[in-house]
N, C-alpha and C positions, 0 to 999 in steps of 0.2 A: 091653892094647890090642887084641889079636887077638880076645879074647872079646867085646869091645864091637863090633868090626867084624862079627863073625859074627852077633851079635844084631841089629844094624842091617840086615844083609843078609836075615836071616830075616823080620824084621818088615816091611821096606819093599820087598823084591824077591820073595822066595819066596811070600809071601802075596798078592801083587798079582793082583787079579781084578776082576770086575764089582762085587762088593760093596764093595771098597775104594774104587773110583771113586765109587759111590753114597754111601758114607760121607763122602768128602771133599766131594762136591757138596752133600750135606745140611748138612754143617758150614758150608760157605760161605754157604748160604741162611740158616742160623741166625745167622751172624755179621753178615749184611747188616742185620739188624734194628737192631743197635747202630750201624752206620754211618749208617743212615737217621735214627735218633733223634739222633745227634750232629750231623749236618748240619742237621736241622730246628731243633734247639736253638740252634746257632750263628747261624742266620739270624734268629731272633727275640731272641737275647740272653738267653734263660732256658731252663730245662729243660722240655721238652715231650715228649709221646709221641704221634707221629702215627699215624693209622690204619694206614699201611703197616707200621709196627712189628709190629702184630698179625698181618697177613697173612704177613709173612716168618716170624714166630714159628710160625704154623700150617704153612707150607710146610716150613720147616727141621725143626720138631718131628715132623711126619708122616714125612718121609723118614728122620730119625734113629730114629724108632720102628720103621720097617720094617727098618732096618739092625740095630737092637738085637735085634729078634725073630729075624732070620736068624742073628745071632751067639749067640743064646740067653743074653743077659746080663740077668738079672732086675733088677739095680740100674738099668741104663740103660732097660729097658722101663718100670719103675715111674716113673722120673723123667720120661721123655718123655710117657708116657701121662697122668700127672697134670697135667703142664704144658699139654697140649693142651686139657684141660677149662678151665683158667684163660684161655687165649688165646681160645677160643670165647666164653666168658662175657664177656670184655671187649668183644669185637666186638658181642655182643648188647646190652650196656649202652650202647655208643655208638650203635647203631642205634635203640634204644628212646628215648634222649635226643633224637636228631635227629628221630625220628617225632613225639614229643610236643611239640617246640618249633616253633611255627608260623613263627618268624622265620628258620628255617634252610631 
């Protein structure tokens, strides 16, 4: 039990700095996209992905990428970096669809 408490202290207390705060904030932004998607789907009674989902994805993904770069974590860097491309592409497709549809 002592080893676990020592580990928890090291991870959550000794390391606590600006980057940990940024990491938690970034993770909260990233999580909000699921909350937004869930609320929007509940309102219409079917699964939908609102535009706000992609904006939270970009905000959270960008901050998490900065955090991952600072931590020098190649797996996290690759995952967030590739994800950002997908999020921007989805926003572009939504923009293009709305631009091309004269009824919107």
